Each structure stands twice: as structure tokens, then as C-alpha cells.
Backbone bond lengths (Angstrom), bond angles and torsions (degrees), N, CA, C in turn:
res aa  C-N    CA-C-N  psi(-1)  N-CA   C-N-CA  omega(-1)  CA-C   N-CA-C  phi
1 M - - - 1.462 - - 1.522 108.91 -
2 Q 1.334 117.92 130.56 1.447 121.69 -176.89 1.529 110.83 -78.22
3 K 1.340 115.42 158.90 1.455 121.72 -174.09 1.523 112.50 -56.86
4 E 1.357 117.36 -44.08 1.454 119.93 -176.85 1.526 112.43 -65.81
5 K 1.319 117.01 -28.46 1.463 120.22 179.29 1.522 111.37 -75.14
6 R 1.344 116.93 -21.41 1.455 120.52 179.95 1.525 112.07 -80.93
7 H 1.333 116.26 -17.18 1.459 120.91 -166.86 1.526 112.67 -55.24
8 N 1.316 117.55 -40.26 1.454 121.34 -174.19 1.529 113.95 -91.79
9 L 1.304 117.44 0.90 1.460 120.22 179.04 1.528 110.73 -80.68
10 M 1.308 116.33 150.81 1.457 120.66 173.94 1.522 108.42 -65.24
11 V 1.339 116.07 150.39 1.460 120.30 -172.20 1.531 112.24 -59.44
12 K 1.321 117.92 -39.13 1.471 119.50 179.30 1.525 111.16 -66.70
13 D 1.331 116.47 -33.88 1.465 120.26 176.38 1.524 110.49 -67.06
14 V 1.333 115.50 -39.37 1.465 120.37 178.45 1.526 109.93 -62.39
15 I 1.325 116.54 -45.24 1.464 120.76 179.75 1.522 110.58 -61.06
16 Q 1.311 116.63 -44.75 1.463 120.00 179.12 1.519 111.30 -61.63
17 Q 1.331 116.65 -40.87 1.462 120.45 179.01 1.533 110.96 -65.46
18 L 1.327 116.34 -42.56 1.465 120.37 178.50 1.526 111.03 -63.71
19 Q 1.319 116.71 -42.16 1.470 120.44 178.25 1.525 111.08 -60.38
20 Q 1.319 116.14 -40.05 1.464 120.52 178.94 1.524 110.82 -66.29
21 E 1.333 116.35 -42.39 1.464 120.27 179.09 1.522 111.05 -61.85
22 V 1.325 115.90 -43.67 1.469 120.55 179.00 1.527 110.28 -62.54
23 A 1.326 116.92 -47.13 1.469 121.06 -178.42 1.524 111.58 -60.70
24 I 1.320 116.30 -44.16 1.468 120.72 -179.66 1.524 110.70 -65.46
25 H 1.331 116.24 -44.80 1.468 119.89 -177.05 1.527 110.99 -67.02
26 L 1.321 117.40 -39.60 1.468 120.70 177.26 1.524 110.76 -59.22
27 T 1.314 115.95 -46.23 1.468 120.48 179.61 1.521 111.21 -61.94
28 Q 1.321 116.50 -44.03 1.466 120.59 -179.55 1.524 111.60 -63.31
29 L 1.319 117.01 -41.55 1.466 120.85 -179.33 1.527 111.56 -62.67
30 I 1.319 116.84 -40.40 1.468 120.63 179.45 1.521 110.82 -73.79
31 E 1.323 116.66 -43.82 1.470 121.01 -179.92 1.525 111.24 -57.81
32 K 1.324 116.55 -38.25 1.467 121.52 -177.30 1.514 112.62 -69.14
33 R 1.338 116.63 -35.30 1.458 119.55 -165.82 1.524 115.30 -106.72
34 A 1.326 118.20 -31.79 1.475 119.99 -176.02 1.522 110.44 -75.00
35 S 1.328 116.78 124.01 1.471 120.69 -176.50 1.527 112.90 -96.72
36 D 1.332 117.90 -28.70 1.464 120.80 179.69 1.528 109.37 -85.78
37 A 1.315 117.23 128.00 1.467 121.85 -173.24 1.528 112.59 -62.82
38 R 1.328 117.28 -44.81 1.469 119.74 -177.53 1.524 110.92 -69.83
39 L 1.320 116.64 -39.63 1.460 120.29 177.55 1.525 109.89 -62.32
40 K 1.323 116.18 -45.28 1.467 120.75 178.71 1.525 110.52 -59.71
41 E 1.329 116.18 -43.31 1.466 120.77 -179.15 1.528 110.92 -60.85
42 A 1.328 116.40 -42.80 1.468 120.55 -179.79 1.522 111.31 -67.97
43 M 1.327 117.05 -40.50 1.464 120.87 178.48 1.525 110.69 -63.34
44 L 1.320 116.51 -44.36 1.463 120.62 179.56 1.527 110.98 -67.39
45 Y 1.326 116.73 -38.07 1.466 121.07 177.65 1.528 109.70 -57.82
46 A 1.315 116.02 -44.22 1.464 120.61 -178.44 1.522 111.76 -71.17
47 I 1.320 116.81 -44.73 1.464 120.95 -173.15 1.523 111.72 -74.55
48 Q 1.336 116.94 -23.14 1.466 121.17 -178.22 1.524 112.82 -99.84
49 S 1.322 116.69 20.24 1.470 120.36 -175.10 1.516 113.55 -82.44
50 G 1.328 117.08 5.37 1.458 119.87 176.57 1.512 112.67 92.88
51 G 1.320 116.32 -149.56 1.456 120.63 -174.44 1.517 110.02 95.03
52 K 1.315 115.98 166.50 1.471 120.67 -176.26 1.521 113.05 -80.06
53 R 1.340 118.40 -13.88 1.471 122.42 -177.24 1.530 110.91 60.79
54 I 1.329 116.99 40.08 1.458 120.07 -173.65 1.525 112.58 -61.82
55 R 1.321 118.92 -35.85 1.467 120.30 -178.45 1.529 111.97 -66.11
56 P 1.338 119.31 -53.02 1.465 117.77 175.91 1.522 113.05 -63.30
57 L 1.331 117.46 -32.45 1.464 119.43 177.41 1.523 110.91 -63.58
58 L 1.319 117.12 -40.33 1.467 120.55 177.47 1.526 110.95 -61.55
59 T 1.322 116.74 -44.29 1.466 120.18 179.05 1.522 110.92 -60.48
60 L 1.314 117.12 -46.30 1.462 121.14 -177.95 1.522 111.71 -69.20
61 A 1.329 117.08 -38.28 1.466 120.53 179.72 1.523 111.26 -65.65
62 V 1.323 116.34 -47.92 1.465 120.52 -179.85 1.525 110.49 -67.20
63 G 1.323 117.21 -43.22 1.457 120.59 179.47 1.510 113.01 -60.28
64 S 1.335 117.06 -31.09 1.463 120.30 -178.66 1.524 112.64 -71.12
65 A 1.343 117.08 -12.48 1.466 120.38 175.59 1.519 111.42 -77.89
66 G 1.325 116.45 -11.77 1.458 120.96 -179.11 1.505 112.05 -116.82
67 T 1.312 115.22 -133.72 1.468 120.69 -173.33 1.520 111.60 -113.80
68 S 1.321 116.52 30.29 1.463 118.54 -175.29 1.518 111.77 -67.54
69 S 1.332 114.90 138.97 1.457 118.85 166.69 1.512 105.81 -83.74
70 N 1.310 117.21 142.62 1.459 119.96 -177.38 1.527 110.98 -58.28
71 E 1.326 116.88 -37.96 1.465 121.54 -176.68 1.526 111.92 -63.44
72 A 1.328 116.83 -50.13 1.465 120.37 -177.61 1.524 111.65 -66.89
73 A 1.325 116.55 -44.41 1.464 120.04 179.65 1.524 110.83 -63.43
74 L 1.322 116.31 -37.81 1.465 120.61 179.77 1.523 111.07 -66.34
75 D 1.326 117.45 -38.88 1.465 120.52 176.75 1.531 110.97 -61.17
76 L 1.334 116.40 -46.07 1.465 119.68 -179.38 1.525 110.89 -66.95
77 A 1.322 116.05 -39.91 1.463 120.33 178.88 1.526 110.93 -61.43
78 C 1.317 116.26 -42.33 1.468 120.45 -179.50 1.526 111.53 -71.61
79 A 1.317 117.09 -35.17 1.464 119.97 175.88 1.526 110.34 -59.51
80 L 1.324 115.88 -43.38 1.462 120.09 179.09 1.527 111.35 -65.58
81 E 1.325 117.11 -40.22 1.466 120.19 179.15 1.526 111.20 -65.50
82 M 1.327 117.28 -33.27 1.467 120.17 175.77 1.529 110.68 -63.88
83 I 1.321 116.48 -42.40 1.465 120.10 178.68 1.523 110.18 -63.92
84 H 1.320 116.40 -43.81 1.467 120.15 178.03 1.528 111.03 -60.11
85 T 1.324 116.47 -43.92 1.468 120.52 -178.28 1.523 111.39 -66.07
86 Y 1.333 116.51 -40.69 1.475 119.55 175.62 1.524 110.32 -57.91
87 S 1.340 116.13 -41.55 1.468 119.40 -178.28 1.527 111.27 -65.07
88 L 1.330 117.11 -35.01 1.468 120.41 178.22 1.525 111.14 -68.44
89 I 1.335 116.13 -41.91 1.469 120.15 178.48 1.524 110.26 -57.89
90 H 1.326 116.01 -48.43 1.464 120.23 -178.30 1.529 111.71 -71.81
91 D 1.332 117.28 -34.04 1.463 121.77 176.77 1.525 111.74 -58.55
92 D 1.324 115.80 -37.24 1.463 121.33 -175.07 1.528 113.75 -79.17
93 L 1.321 117.53 -10.56 1.464 121.53 -175.31 1.536 112.23 -62.86
94 P 1.331 117.35 154.87 1.472 120.76 179.35 1.526 113.82 -54.29
95 G 1.316 117.40 -34.64 1.456 120.51 -179.41 1.514 113.88 -75.89
96 M 1.328 117.34 -8.21 1.469 121.26 179.63 1.533 108.60 -113.59
97 D 1.342 117.46 -104.73 1.469 120.02 -177.99 1.526 113.28 -89.75
98 D 1.329 116.99 -13.08 1.473 122.43 177.05 1.533 111.61 53.13
99 D 1.329 115.84 55.53 1.465 121.36 -179.81 1.525 111.14 -98.60
100 D 1.318 115.19 142.91 1.467 121.17 179.72 1.523 112.65 -98.05
101 L 1.337 116.90 -21.84 1.464 121.51 -177.29 1.514 111.43 -123.58
102 R 1.319 115.58 144.44 1.465 122.64 174.98 1.528 106.30 -146.66
103 R 1.336 116.05 117.49 1.471 121.54 -179.37 1.528 112.30 55.09
104 G 1.323 114.82 39.78 1.451 120.56 174.85 1.517 115.65 79.48
105 R 1.327 117.39 6.24 1.475 120.87 179.57 1.525 109.30 -127.12
106 P 1.341 117.31 159.38 1.465 118.96 174.14 1.529 110.60 -56.96
107 T 1.322 116.19 140.22 1.458 119.93 176.79 1.528 109.39 -64.98
108 V 1.320 117.19 166.09 1.467 120.85 -172.25 1.526 111.51 -60.69
109 H 1.332 117.33 -41.01 1.474 118.17 -179.08 1.522 111.94 -70.12
110 K 1.327 117.78 -20.17 1.460 121.11 175.44 1.528 110.84 -84.71
111 A 1.331 116.76 -38.81 1.463 120.86 -179.50 1.526 111.46 -73.07
112 F 1.327 116.69 -29.06 1.470 121.69 -179.83 1.531 108.40 -119.08
113 D 1.304 117.38 -99.52 1.465 122.95 173.76 1.515 106.86 -163.76
114 E 1.321 116.15 169.20 1.462 119.82 -173.01 1.524 112.28 -63.48
115 A 1.319 117.53 -43.28 1.468 120.56 -178.83 1.526 111.11 -62.73
116 T 1.331 116.51 -43.49 1.464 120.24 179.33 1.520 110.62 -64.41
117 A 1.326 116.75 -38.45 1.464 120.47 178.50 1.526 111.03 -62.57
118 I 1.319 116.56 -44.40 1.471 120.27 178.85 1.522 110.47 -60.63
119 L 1.324 116.59 -46.42 1.464 120.57 -178.20 1.525 111.95 -69.02
120 A 1.325 117.67 -35.89 1.469 120.43 177.00 1.524 110.19 -63.42
121 G 1.336 116.43 -41.19 1.459 120.00 176.22 1.514 111.74 -63.85
122 D 1.329 116.30 -45.69 1.467 120.79 177.90 1.524 110.97 -58.30
123 A 1.331 116.06 -42.91 1.464 120.81 -177.81 1.524 111.53 -65.78
124 L 1.325 117.25 -39.44 1.460 120.43 178.35 1.524 111.03 -66.35
125 L 1.322 116.60 -40.02 1.468 120.20 179.31 1.522 111.14 -61.82
126 T 1.314 116.70 -47.85 1.466 119.48 -177.45 1.523 111.74 -72.90
127 L 1.329 117.34 -34.43 1.464 120.08 176.50 1.522 110.83 -63.42
128 A 1.318 116.98 -34.37 1.463 120.89 179.09 1.524 111.41 -56.49
129 F 1.319 116.42 -43.67 1.463 119.37 -178.74 1.526 111.38 -73.73
130 E 1.316 117.27 -31.68 1.466 120.23 174.61 1.527 110.33 -63.28
131 V 1.317 116.21 -44.72 1.469 121.04 -179.90 1.525 110.74 -64.74
132 A 1.327 116.93 -45.59 1.466 120.60 -179.76 1.522 111.35 -62.93
133 A 1.329 116.61 -42.28 1.469 120.94 -177.85 1.518 112.61 -67.37
134 N 1.333 116.92 -22.28 1.461 120.85 -179.38 1.528 113.25 -101.50
135 A 1.322 117.22 7.89 1.465 120.56 178.62 1.529 109.99 -66.38
136 N 1.315 116.14 151.24 1.463 122.53 -178.08 1.529 110.08 -79.69
137 L 1.332 114.97 76.04 1.457 122.55 -177.06 1.519 110.11 -131.09
138 Q 1.321 115.71 164.07 1.459 120.06 173.05 1.531 108.62 -70.99
139 A 1.329 115.77 158.41 1.467 120.78 -173.72 1.527 112.37 -55.79
140 H 1.333 117.26 -43.81 1.466 119.19 -177.59 1.529 111.36 -67.98
141 Q 1.336 116.90 -30.76 1.460 120.15 176.90 1.530 111.17 -70.39
142 L 1.330 116.24 -38.86 1.461 120.52 178.15 1.527 111.02 -61.78
143 V 1.324 115.46 -45.70 1.467 120.14 179.75 1.524 110.05 -61.06
144 E 1.328 116.33 -44.92 1.464 120.44 -179.05 1.527 111.32 -66.25
145 A 1.328 117.24 -38.21 1.466 120.74 179.37 1.527 111.05 -62.56
146 V 1.325 116.27 -45.77 1.469 120.40 179.38 1.529 110.24 -64.48
147 K 1.319 116.25 -38.42 1.468 120.53 178.04 1.529 110.88 -63.92
148 I 1.319 116.53 -43.78 1.468 120.97 179.21 1.526 110.45 -60.24
149 L 1.318 116.21 -47.86 1.465 120.84 -177.83 1.530 112.05 -65.03
150 S 1.324 116.44 -44.71 1.467 119.75 -176.41 1.524 111.80 -70.05
151 T 1.325 117.13 -39.17 1.465 120.43 179.83 1.521 111.08 -67.13
152 A 1.325 116.49 -44.44 1.465 120.60 -177.45 1.522 112.38 -66.48
153 S 1.325 116.63 -35.01 1.467 119.87 -174.39 1.523 113.59 -96.82
154 G 1.322 117.93 -6.48 1.452 121.47 -171.19 1.512 116.34 -96.04
155 M 1.338 114.94 -153.70 1.462 120.44 -169.62 1.522 113.57 -75.16
156 S 1.338 118.05 -8.28 1.461 119.46 173.17 1.520 110.74 -109.40
157 G 1.331 116.56 8.20 1.456 121.56 -179.55 1.512 111.50 -129.67
158 M 1.337 115.67 -117.12 1.461 121.49 -173.81 1.531 113.26 -58.25
159 I 1.320 117.70 -44.43 1.471 120.70 -178.54 1.524 110.88 -64.24
160 S 1.328 115.98 -41.15 1.464 119.86 177.32 1.522 110.56 -61.67
161 G 1.328 116.45 -44.12 1.458 120.14 179.47 1.515 112.54 -62.27
162 Q 1.326 116.22 -39.75 1.468 120.30 178.46 1.530 110.70 -65.00
163 M 1.330 116.48 -41.65 1.465 120.63 179.86 1.531 110.80 -63.52
164 K 1.339 115.53 -44.31 1.465 119.89 179.20 1.525 111.23 -66.20
165 D 1.329 116.39 -34.74 1.461 120.94 179.09 1.528 110.27 -64.21
166 I 1.319 116.41 -43.55 1.469 120.89 178.25 1.531 110.47 -64.14
167 A 1.338 115.73 -43.38 1.467 120.36 -177.86 1.527 112.22 -66.49
168 S 1.339 116.66 -24.47 1.466 119.92 -176.11 1.526 113.45 -88.67
169 E 1.345 117.41 -3.17 1.461 119.95 178.37 1.530 109.79 -63.96
170 E 1.317 115.42 136.07 1.470 123.24 179.91 1.526 112.27 64.45
171 V 1.340 116.50 17.83 1.465 121.77 175.79 1.525 107.46 -127.23
172 T 1.316 117.49 134.04 1.457 120.27 178.58 1.522 109.81 -80.39
173 I 1.325 116.06 126.30 1.461 120.69 178.63 1.523 108.89 -122.51
174 T 1.330 116.08 168.29 1.462 120.46 -179.86 1.525 110.11 -83.63
175 L 1.316 115.50 166.43 1.462 120.91 177.81 1.522 110.59 -61.23
176 E 1.319 116.93 -40.75 1.470 120.14 -179.73 1.525 111.42 -65.64
177 Q 1.324 116.80 -38.59 1.468 119.82 176.66 1.526 110.86 -63.94
178 M 1.322 115.95 -39.83 1.461 119.42 179.15 1.527 110.99 -67.37
179 K 1.322 117.10 -39.78 1.467 120.40 177.05 1.526 110.73 -59.43
180 E 1.317 116.12 -40.28 1.464 120.40 179.42 1.527 110.81 -64.66
181 I 1.322 116.63 -41.78 1.467 120.54 177.41 1.519 110.29 -59.17
182 H 1.314 116.41 -48.05 1.461 120.30 -175.60 1.524 112.36 -75.36
183 R 1.331 116.21 -27.25 1.470 118.72 174.11 1.520 109.68 -60.45
184 E 1.329 115.99 -41.27 1.465 119.98 179.61 1.524 111.74 -78.34
185 K 1.314 116.66 -48.82 1.466 121.06 -172.34 1.524 112.75 -67.95
186 T 1.315 117.43 -41.88 1.464 122.20 -175.80 1.522 112.51 -112.46
187 G 1.318 115.91 -44.96 1.459 120.52 -172.43 1.511 115.42 -67.24
188 E 1.331 117.47 -32.95 1.462 119.52 -174.43 1.526 112.89 -64.51
189 L 1.323 118.44 -38.48 1.469 119.59 178.51 1.522 111.29 -70.56
190 L 1.329 117.85 -35.25 1.459 120.59 176.36 1.523 110.38 -68.07
191 L 1.318 115.91 -38.29 1.460 120.43 175.66 1.523 110.48 -65.84
192 A 1.318 116.73 -39.17 1.469 121.12 177.35 1.521 111.00 -61.24
193 A 1.327 116.71 -36.98 1.465 120.67 179.33 1.519 110.72 -57.83
194 V 1.324 115.78 -44.94 1.464 120.52 179.61 1.527 110.86 -71.71
195 R 1.308 117.36 -39.95 1.473 119.92 179.95 1.526 111.44 -64.27
196 L 1.318 117.53 -34.22 1.467 120.06 175.39 1.523 109.93 -65.77
197 G 1.322 117.28 -42.66 1.463 120.56 176.31 1.514 112.15 -64.02
198 N 1.332 116.08 -34.70 1.469 121.06 179.60 1.527 112.92 -64.89
199 L 1.320 117.85 -18.17 1.470 120.53 178.36 1.527 111.51 -61.17
200 F 1.326 116.74 -20.32 1.458 121.04 -177.27 1.529 112.65 -100.90
201 I 1.335 116.88 5.20 1.466 121.72 -175.53 1.526 109.96 -113.46
202 D 1.325 116.77 139.49 1.464 121.98 178.52 1.524 112.39 -98.60
203 D 1.315 118.02 -26.29 1.463 123.35 -175.81 1.532 110.19 -71.26
204 A 1.337 116.89 108.20 1.469 121.83 -175.62 1.526 112.31 -63.17
205 K 1.326 116.81 -38.81 1.463 120.39 -178.76 1.527 110.70 -66.87
206 M 1.317 116.08 -39.97 1.461 120.30 178.37 1.528 110.27 -65.12
207 K 1.320 116.75 -42.72 1.462 121.05 179.52 1.530 110.89 -60.83
208 E 1.324 115.58 -42.51 1.464 120.83 179.57 1.528 110.68 -63.31
209 A 1.326 116.43 -40.78 1.468 120.69 179.79 1.524 110.89 -65.23
210 F 1.322 116.76 -39.80 1.462 120.00 179.82 1.531 111.19 -66.26
211 V 1.327 116.99 -35.65 1.468 120.73 176.45 1.532 109.96 -65.05
212 S 1.336 116.38 -41.67 1.466 120.51 177.77 1.527 110.59 -63.13
213 Y 1.317 116.14 -43.14 1.470 121.37 177.15 1.529 109.83 -57.16
214 A 1.321 116.49 -47.52 1.467 120.87 -177.68 1.524 111.82 -64.86
215 T 1.322 117.03 -35.43 1.464 121.04 179.24 1.526 110.72 -62.65
216 H 1.328 115.89 -48.40 1.469 120.36 178.43 1.528 110.93 -68.89
217 F 1.326 116.60 -37.73 1.461 120.92 179.60 1.530 110.12 -61.77
218 G 1.327 116.32 -42.36 1.459 120.56 -179.16 1.516 112.71 -62.02
219 L 1.329 115.86 -41.03 1.463 119.66 178.83 1.531 110.18 -68.10
220 A 1.334 116.07 -43.22 1.466 120.29 178.26 1.524 111.10 -62.02
221 F 1.310 116.02 -39.02 1.464 121.87 -179.95 1.525 110.63 -59.65
222 Q 1.331 116.38 -42.97 1.468 120.29 -179.23 1.524 111.34 -71.28
223 I 1.328 116.75 -39.77 1.466 119.50 178.14 1.526 109.70 -60.80
224 Q 1.340 115.87 -44.67 1.462 119.69 178.71 1.532 111.05 -61.41
225 N 1.330 115.73 -41.71 1.464 120.50 179.05 1.529 111.07 -59.90
226 D 1.329 115.87 -42.83 1.467 120.50 178.49 1.532 111.09 -64.63
227 L 1.331 116.08 -40.14 1.460 120.30 -179.68 1.527 111.54 -67.82
228 Q 1.319 116.33 -36.70 1.463 119.95 178.05 1.527 110.98 -58.14
229 D 1.322 116.06 -36.28 1.466 120.29 -176.69 1.527 112.14 -65.48
230 V 1.341 116.32 -24.91 1.471 118.98 -179.05 1.527 112.93 -109.80
231 C 1.340 117.37 -20.70 1.469 120.33 -174.66 1.520 113.97 -104.78
232 W 1.324 117.50 -21.62 1.463 120.89 -175.52 1.522 110.47 -107.77
233 T 1.332 115.13 161.96 1.462 121.39 176.11 1.525 109.80 -90.21
234 S 1.317 116.32 167.44 1.468 120.86 176.82 1.520 111.09 -61.01
235 E 1.344 116.27 -33.23 1.465 119.88 178.75 1.524 110.79 -65.66
236 Q 1.332 117.36 -36.39 1.463 121.10 -179.84 1.525 112.14 -73.27
237 T 1.326 116.85 -38.20 1.464 120.28 -175.96 1.518 113.22 -88.91
238 G 1.332 116.92 -23.70 1.462 120.40 -176.62 1.512 112.93 79.08
239 K 1.340 116.87 9.86 1.465 121.04 177.52 1.522 108.14 -147.74
240 E 1.321 115.80 171.88 1.458 119.72 179.85 1.523 110.02 -66.10
241 T 1.328 116.71 134.98 1.457 120.51 176.00 1.523 109.54 -101.92
242 G 1.331 115.45 164.88 1.455 120.44 -179.13 1.512 114.17 81.01
243 K 1.350 116.68 4.26 1.476 119.79 -177.26 1.528 111.65 -70.22
244 D 1.349 117.20 -33.08 1.465 119.76 -179.45 1.522 110.62 -60.69
245 S 1.328 115.78 -44.37 1.468 120.33 178.87 1.523 110.81 -67.27
246 E 1.327 115.59 -40.15 1.468 121.10 -179.74 1.524 111.33 -60.97
247 L 1.343 116.27 -37.20 1.464 121.12 -179.28 1.526 112.49 -91.97
248 S 1.340 116.37 5.65 1.478 121.86 -179.46 1.524 111.41 56.17
249 K 1.338 115.68 43.19 1.459 120.39 179.09 1.525 110.50 -82.00
250 N 1.320 115.36 148.20 1.452 120.78 172.77 1.527 107.97 -81.25
251 T 1.320 116.87 123.87 1.459 121.82 -179.45 1.526 109.31 -132.87
252 Y 1.322 115.84 168.77 1.466 119.11 177.63 1.526 111.67 -62.61
253 P 1.338 119.99 -43.45 1.464 118.44 176.12 1.532 113.55 -63.57
254 S 1.343 117.02 -34.80 1.470 118.63 -178.75 1.525 111.56 -71.05
255 L 1.325 117.51 -29.73 1.464 120.83 -179.67 1.522 112.63 -92.77
256 L 1.345 117.16 -35.42 1.464 120.78 -174.43 1.522 113.55 -109.21
257 G 1.335 116.82 -10.35 1.454 119.91 -170.29 1.518 109.31 82.15
258 V 1.320 116.92 161.34 1.467 120.39 -176.90 1.523 111.18 -61.92
259 E 1.324 117.66 -46.67 1.468 120.04 -178.24 1.526 111.36 -66.78
260 G 1.327 116.21 -38.30 1.462 119.51 177.37 1.514 111.68 -64.21
261 A 1.332 116.27 -38.69 1.466 120.81 177.68 1.524 110.68 -66.15
262 K 1.328 116.81 -39.00 1.466 120.24 177.75 1.528 110.85 -63.99
263 E 1.320 116.70 -38.51 1.469 120.59 177.30 1.525 110.63 -65.62
264 A 1.324 116.65 -40.74 1.470 120.78 178.22 1.524 110.36 -64.04
265 L 1.326 116.99 -39.59 1.464 121.65 177.69 1.520 110.58 -62.18
266 A 1.331 116.63 -47.22 1.468 120.87 179.82 1.525 111.19 -61.04
267 S 1.324 116.69 -37.24 1.464 121.30 179.55 1.524 111.60 -64.86
268 E 1.329 116.91 -42.98 1.467 120.29 179.92 1.533 111.34 -68.05
269 I 1.327 117.02 -38.22 1.467 120.17 177.18 1.526 110.03 -63.64
270 S 1.328 116.89 -41.54 1.467 120.92 177.42 1.522 111.12 -61.51
271 S 1.327 116.71 -38.30 1.470 120.58 178.06 1.522 110.86 -64.37
272 C 1.323 117.17 -38.53 1.470 120.90 175.99 1.521 110.57 -60.51
273 K 1.323 116.38 -44.95 1.465 121.06 -178.98 1.522 111.17 -64.25
274 R 1.330 116.85 -43.51 1.468 120.41 179.36 1.522 111.02 -61.85
275 T 1.315 116.37 -39.87 1.464 120.48 179.22 1.523 110.82 -60.46
276 L 1.320 117.28 -43.40 1.465 120.89 -179.73 1.520 111.37 -67.57
277 E 1.333 116.80 -33.12 1.463 120.35 179.19 1.524 111.98 -66.01
278 E 1.316 116.85 -23.24 1.466 121.13 -178.91 1.526 112.99 -83.20
279 V 1.335 116.91 -10.66 1.463 121.35 -178.30 1.524 110.21 -87.52
280 E 1.317 116.63 135.28 1.465 121.32 176.38 1.529 108.80 -89.11
281 F 1.314 115.79 88.03 1.460 120.81 178.67 1.527 109.76 -77.09
282 T 1.304 116.37 134.58 1.461 121.43 176.44 1.529 108.78 -86.60
283 P 1.337 117.79 165.89 1.470 119.32 175.68 1.527 112.48 -55.14
284 A 1.334 116.48 -30.53 1.469 120.65 -176.98 1.522 112.92 -71.90
285 N 1.343 117.00 -25.68 1.472 117.76 -178.55 1.527 113.32 -119.35
286 Q 1.326 116.39 27.18 1.464 120.18 174.21 1.530 111.55 -62.22
287 Q 1.332 115.15 -29.68 1.460 118.79 -179.86 1.527 111.55 -64.29
288 T 1.328 116.18 -36.22 1.464 119.75 176.50 1.519 110.25 -59.32
289 K 1.328 116.18 -46.23 1.463 120.53 178.69 1.524 110.64 -60.73
290 A 1.332 116.61 -45.27 1.466 120.70 -178.87 1.528 111.27 -60.21
291 L 1.327 116.32 -40.03 1.462 120.39 179.19 1.524 111.30 -66.51
292 L 1.327 116.69 -45.33 1.463 120.13 -178.38 1.527 111.57 -65.64
293 V 1.320 116.93 -34.51 1.470 120.39 175.11 1.528 109.92 -67.54
294 E 1.317 116.88 -43.28 1.463 121.27 -179.49 1.525 111.58 -62.98
295 F 1.325 117.06 -36.51 1.468 120.09 -179.91 1.532 111.78 -60.44
296 L 1.328 116.70 -26.24 1.465 119.98 -179.75 1.529 111.64 -66.90
297 T 1.326 116.98 -23.45 1.471 119.43 177.49 1.526 110.98 -68.39
298 Y 1.327 117.03 -20.30 1.466 120.64 177.73 1.527 111.55 -68.50
299 L 1.334 116.02 -16.65 1.460 120.89 -174.70 1.523 112.97 -92.80
300 E 1.322 116.61 0.02 1.463 119.87 -177.72 1.529 110.43 -69.97
301 I 1.308 115.59 148.93 1.463 120.72 -178.36 1.529 110.12 -121.51
């Protein structure tokens, strides 16, 4: 569905349509390229496991404020979702968090086997860069897109955060140290989502505001995730709860208490709202604002 056709739809309808487009495109990209049947099955199992698709939605929402073609933005959005999904597959492995459930279903290494899970994750990671490199973009945009994806997911981003998170288990760290871990482990991919969308925007002030929004959103996202582990049931989260405490992980509730963590979450959500209020949205990109405001409801606890 083209951007102009979405303009008159209610925001929840737009989100549902975008989620469907992302899901369909992800499936098509894997179906086209994966040659081994079992590998393809594992990749599709992981990529079709549901979720809100917040990262690709952020890319598409921000990109729609500029001159994005739906095709190019969708390719970048799906590339990012592939990287996120690979990280979840590997996160769940016995050598990492050793989780049996993800979104209410057996994790990939439980549904298949550990070796297949590792290879499915590897395949999604490398396919992401193939998809991004073949997006219908100008050369400088392609280079920047690959740089955004590699930096956010690599040794100075998500991987670094995961390593620091493992090293901090059973060790008391400060709140600032924990924020740094989560900025890398969780925040960098959310920031990448907005930076990919920013490739289609010329307004420097708007781009800066969207980056600020993503920074606060990423922190709020992690705080909410930590709170879910202590406040929600396994049925609500779709995965085992209480694992953070079991692994002696440093979390916002463990450092601030549940109420303190809730206050921190509310503060970050308020910062997101203030950032959007500072942006001069035109009538043509009011939908972008509506989507970014709606995404904040995902952070409620």
C-alpha cells in the first residue's frame, strides 16, 4: 500500500497494514533465497513468530515523513528485523540465556536443534546485509544504510552490550553502567531503525528530534522489558519470567525497585512526547507523528 493511500486510515489500521507488509516481505525474501529446506524452515519459524515489529515500524514511520519509496524503506525495515530476529535466536541458546520459550512458542533451538538455530541466526544476519545492499537507493544511501546496520549490531553496539551484560551477571554495577549496557544491547537497534528512516528525510532538525525520540524510546523499552520479568506472568510475556533474577542480572527493578523503575519508565516516555512536541510536523506528515505517539502505548506496563 502506497503512502498516500494510508493517509486517511486510522493509525491502528495503518500499523496493522504495515505489520502485514513487513511479515509478507520477510517471508518472500527468505523463500526466494534460502536453498536448504530445513534452514529455510527454521528461518521462517523464527521470523514468523509474531511480535509488534516495532523496529521495522519505526523505520517505515520515520521514512514516511520524507521522500521514502515504500519499496526501499520496506527492504531496510526488513533487513533490520532480520538482524533483530537473529539476535533473539542466539540470545535464547543454552550458552546465552538458555530460554525454552519465545512469544509463547518453543525457541528455535528447542523446535529444531542447537546447530540449526545457530545457522538460522547466521543466515538471517547475512541475508539482512544482502537485502540492504540491494535496496533501490542511491549509492551514498546504500553505504550509509550498511554502516548503520553494521555499527548498531556489531562490536560497538548490540554485541558489545550483550557481552557486557553477560560479564555483569552476579556483579553489582551502577545505574549508569547498566544504562550503557542497555543502550548498546537494546537501544542501538532501535536507534538504527530511526536512522534508516532518516535516510529519506532532508530536514536536519526533524532528523535530530527523531534520534532523540529513539534514544529515550530505547531506554524505556528496556525498563519495560525488565519490569515485565517481575510484574507479568509467562502467559502475558510469552516467555519464562523470573529469568533475570535466576541469572543474577542487573535490572532496573533490582537497582531502583519496582516503583522506582516505573517512575523511570514514565520519565522516558514523557521525554519521547516532549521531543515530538518540538517537531514542526506539516499536514503531509501528521501520520508520522500519530504513529510515533501510538508506539509509546507499547511501553505501558
